[in-house]
C-alpha positions as CSV (number, residue, x, y, z in Angstrom):
1,X,0.0,0.0,0.0
2,X,1.4,3.4,-1.0
3,X,2.1,5.9,1.8
4,X,0.2,9.2,1.1
5,X,2.1,12.4,2.0
6,X,0.5,15.9,1.7
7,X,3.0,18.8,1.4
8,X,1.9,22.4,1.5
9,X,3.7,25.5,0.3
10,X,2.3,29.0,0.3
11,X,3.7,30.1,-3.1
12,X,4.9,28.5,-6.3
13,X,8.3,30.2,-5.9
14,X,8.9,28.2,-2.7
15,X,8.0,24.9,-4.5
16,X,9.8,25.7,-7.8
17,X,13.3,24.3,-7.1
18,X,11.8,20.9,-6.0
19,X,9.5,20.9,-9.1
20,X,12.6,21.4,-11.3
21,X,14.5,18.4,-10.0
22,X,11.6,15.9,-9.6
23,X,8.7,15.2,-12.0
24,X,5.4,16.6,-10.7
25,X,2.3,16.4,-12.7
26,X,-0.9,18.4,-12.3
27,X,-3.4,16.8,-10.0
28,X,-7.2,16.6,-9.9
29,X,-8.9,19.9,-10.7
30,X,-9.4,21.8,-7.5
31,X,-9.9,25.5,-6.5
32,X,-6.1,25.7,-5.7
33,X,-2.9,24.4,-7.4
34,X,-2.2,20.7,-6.9
35,X,0.9,18.8,-8.1
36,X,1.5,15.0,-7.7
37,X,4.5,12.8,-7.9
38,X,6.0,9.7,-6.2
39,X,9.2,8.7,-4.4
40,X,9.5,5.0,-3.9
41,X,6.2,3.8,-2.4
42,X,5.2,7.4,-1.4
43,X,2.4,9.1,-3.3
44,X,3.0,12.8,-2.8
45,X,0.5,15.6,-3.3
46,X,1.8,19.2,-3.1
47,X,-0.8,22.0,-2.7
48,X,-0.2,25.7,-2.8
49,X,-2.2,27.4,-0.2
50,X,-1.5,31.1,-0.8
51,X,0.0,33.4,1.8
52,X,-1.6,33.8,5.2
53,X,-3.5,31.7,7.8
54,X,-6.9,32.2,6.3
55,X,-5.9,30.8,2.9
56,X,-3.8,28.0,4.5
57,X,-6.7,26.9,6.7
58,X,-9.2,26.8,3.9
59,X,-6.9,24.9,1.4
60,X,-5.5,22.5,4.1
61,X,-9.1,21.5,5.1
62,X,-9.9,20.7,1.5
63,X,-6.6,19.0,0.7
64,X,-6.9,16.8,3.8
65,X,-10.0,15.1,2.3
66,X,-7.4,13.1,0.3
67,X,-6.8,11.3,3.7
68,X,-3.0,11.4,3.7
69,X,-0.9,9.4,6.1
70,X,1.1,12.5,7.1
71,X,1.3,16.2,6.3
72,X,4.3,18.5,5.9
73,X,3.9,22.3,6.2
74,X,6.8,23.5,4.1
75,X,8.2,26.8,2.7
76,X,10.2,29.8,3.7
77,X,10.4,31.6,7.1
78,X,12.0,34.7,8.5
79,X,14.6,34.4,11.3
80,X,13.9,35.9,14.6
81,X,17.3,35.2,16.1
82,X,20.8,36.0,14.9
83,X,22.1,32.4,15.0
84,X,20.0,31.4,12.0
85,X,21.4,32.0,8.6
86,X,20.0,32.3,5.0
87,X,19.3,28.8,3.7
88,X,19.2,27.1,7.1
89,X,16.7,24.3,7.0
90,X,14.9,23.3,10.2
91,X,12.0,21.5,11.6
92,X,9.9,22.8,14.5
93,X,9.1,20.9,17.6
94,X,6.0,23.1,18.0
95,X,4.2,25.9,16.3
96,X,2.6,28.9,18.1
97,X,-0.1,31.2,16.8
98,X,0.8,34.7,17.8
99,X,-2.7,36.1,17.9
100,X,-4.3,33.4,20.0
101,X,-1.2,32.1,21.9
102,X,-2.2,28.5,21.0
103,X,0.5,26.0,20.4
104,X,0.5,22.7,18.5
105,X,3.2,20.1,18.7
106,X,4.6,18.5,15.6
107,X,4.6,14.7,15.2
108,X,7.4,13.2,17.4
109,X,7.9,10.4,14.8
110,X,8.2,12.9,11.9
111,X,10.5,15.1,14.0
112,X,12.7,12.1,14.9
113,X,13.1,11.3,11.2
114,X,14.1,14.9,10.4
115,X,16.6,15.1,13.2
116,X,18.1,11.8,12.2
117,X,19.0,13.4,8.8
118,X,20.8,16.2,10.5
119,X,18.4,19.1,9.9
120,X,18.2,21.8,12.5
121,X,15.8,21.5,15.4
122,X,13.8,24.6,16.3
123,X,11.9,24.5,19.6
124,X,9.2,26.9,18.4
125,X,8.1,28.4,15.1
126,X,5.8,31.4,15.3
127,X,2.9,31.8,12.9
128,X,1.4,35.3,12.4
129,X,-1.4,36.8,10.3
130,X,0.8,39.7,9.2
131,X,4.2,39.8,7.7
132,X,7.0,40.9,10.0
133,X,8.7,43.5,7.9
134,X,11.4,45.0,10.1
135,X,14.4,44.0,12.2
136,X,12.8,45.8,15.1
137,X,9.6,43.7,14.8
138,X,11.7,40.5,14.6
139,X,13.6,41.5,17.7
140,X,10.3,41.9,19.6
141,X,9.2,38.4,18.7
142,X,12.6,36.7,19.2
143,X,11.8,35.9,22.8
144,X,8.8,33.8,21.8
145,X,10.3,31.7,18.9
146,X,13.3,31.3,16.6
147,X,11.6,32.0,13.3
148,X,8.3,33.2,11.9
149,X,5.9,32.2,9.1
150,X,2.3,32.7,8.3
151,X,0.8,29.3,7.4
152,X,2.2,26.5,9.6
153,X,-0.2,26.8,12.5
154,X,-3.3,26.7,10.3
155,X,-2.0,23.7,8.4
156,X,-1.0,21.8,11.5
157,X,-4.3,22.7,13.3
158,X,-6.3,21.2,10.4
159,X,-4.2,18.1,10.3
160,X,-4.4,17.7,14.0
161,X,-8.2,18.0,13.9
162,X,-8.3,15.2,11.4
163,X,-5.8,13.0,13.2
164,X,-3.1,13.3,10.6
165,X,0.5,13.4,11.9
166,X,2.1,16.7,10.8
167,X,5.3,18.6,11.0
168,X,6.5,22.1,9.9
169,X,9.8,22.1,7.8
170,X,11.0,25.5,6.8
171,X,14.1,27.3,5.3
172,X,15.3,30.8,6.3
173,X,14.9,33.4,3.6
174,X,15.6,36.6,5.6
175,X,17.8,37.2,8.6
176,X,16.8,38.6,12.0
177,X,18.6,41.9,11.4
178,X,17.1,42.4,7.9
179,X,14.3,44.7,6.9
180,X,12.1,43.5,4.1
181,X,12.3,45.9,1.1
182,X,8.5,46.1,0.6
183,X,5.3,45.2,2.3
184,X,4.5,42.2,0.1
185,X,1.2,41.5,1.9
186,X,-0.2,44.5,0.1
187,X,0.6,42.9,-3.3
188,X,-1.4,39.7,-2.7
189,X,-4.5,38.9,-4.8
190,X,-7.7,37.3,-3.5
191,X,-6.1,33.8,-3.5
192,X,-3.1,34.9,-1.5
193,X,-0.7,34.7,-4.4
194,X,1.7,37.5,-5.3
195,X,0.4,39.9,-8.0
196,X,3.6,40.7,-9.9
197,X,2.0,43.7,-11.6
198,X,1.4,45.3,-8.2
199,X,5.1,44.7,-7.4
200,X,6.2,46.3,-10.7
201,X,4.1,49.4,-10.1
202,X,5.4,49.8,-6.6
203,X,8.9,49.4,-7.8
204,X,8.4,52.0,-10.5
205,X,7.3,54.4,-7.8
206,X,10.3,53.5,-5.6
207,X,13.2,52.2,-7.8
208,X,15.7,52.6,-5.0
209,X,14.1,49.5,-3.5
210,X,15.3,47.3,-6.4
211,X,18.7,46.2,-4.8
212,X,16.9,45.0,-1.7
213,X,14.3,43.2,-3.7
214,X,17.0,41.5,-5.8
215,X,18.9,40.4,-2.7
216,X,15.8,39.0,-1.1
217,X,14.9,37.1,-4.3
218,X,18.4,35.6,-4.4
219,X,18.3,34.6,-0.8
220,X,14.8,33.1,-1.1
221,X,15.9,31.1,-4.1
222,X,18.9,29.8,-2.2
223,X,16.6,28.8,0.8
224,X,14.0,27.2,-1.4
225,X,16.7,25.1,-3.2
226,X,18.2,23.9,0.1
227,X,14.6,23.0,1.3
228,X,14.0,21.0,-1.9
229,X,17.2,19.0,-1.4
230,X,16.2,18.2,2.1
231,X,12.5,17.3,1.3
232,X,13.6,14.9,-1.4
233,X,15.8,12.9,1.0
234,X,13.3,13.3,3.9
235,X,10.3,12.0,2.0
236,X,12.3,9.0,0.8
237,X,13.4,8.2,4.3
238,X,10.0,8.5,6.0
239,X,8.5,6.4,3.2
240,X,10.8,3.5,4.0
241,X,10.0,3.7,7.7
242,X,6.2,4.1,7.1
243,X,6.1,1.3,4.6
244,X,7.8,-1.2,6.9
245,X,5.3,-0.2,9.7
246,X,2.4,-0.8,7.4
247,X,3.8,-4.2,6.3
248,X,4.2,-5.3,9.9
249,X,0.6,-4.1,10.8
250,X,-0.8,-6.0,7.8
251,X,1.2,-9.2,8.7
252,X,-0.1,-8.9,12.3
253,X,-3.7,-8.7,11.2
254,X,-3.6,-11.7,8.8
């Protein structure tokens, strides 16, 4: 029996490096982008949620109807502490929602598999409803968590509600002492995707922001590439483990 793994990304740019090195085909027609592939005995389904907790919650709830055996909330994150560098890949032991203060723990089994492969351990990832744009803002949140994203809590909450083991795996795209060059949240469309025409118009009004935008794009690509490399190895590893567990369970019940 194939192991079914659901992986979420907010944006196609976060997923693009993995899509380039592994063959992903378009999945069943849904109201959000879906891509499918396989590694060994693992059937993978990647969905793009759009940016932010509202989009992540809605898409995750629908995507989980596929009834996966496990779920990985993946993508990029901003560092809240200075010891995290661009491209560092980590998994979180728990994810905290800033606005409510609620915390959800990641699957111990999926965490152990990630740690075995040498990826960094983060005690807590923070999920927020608004982008953290400044180094000052990151410093204020640094006492609560090591890094910040916008979707992982919503994805893990939906998975937890449906009894699906889940984990957050992220790569650092901007450092703790770095200001983002633009408020990208204002450039999102109704699906939570980046409207490039809005970015272009904003850049035309403020061309001095171009170097910062280029630097962030380069760092995000580096982080997404490192993340893709890890996910490819990680999925193959957890597939072997899960497949052997299923075989033992089937043998026991015969």
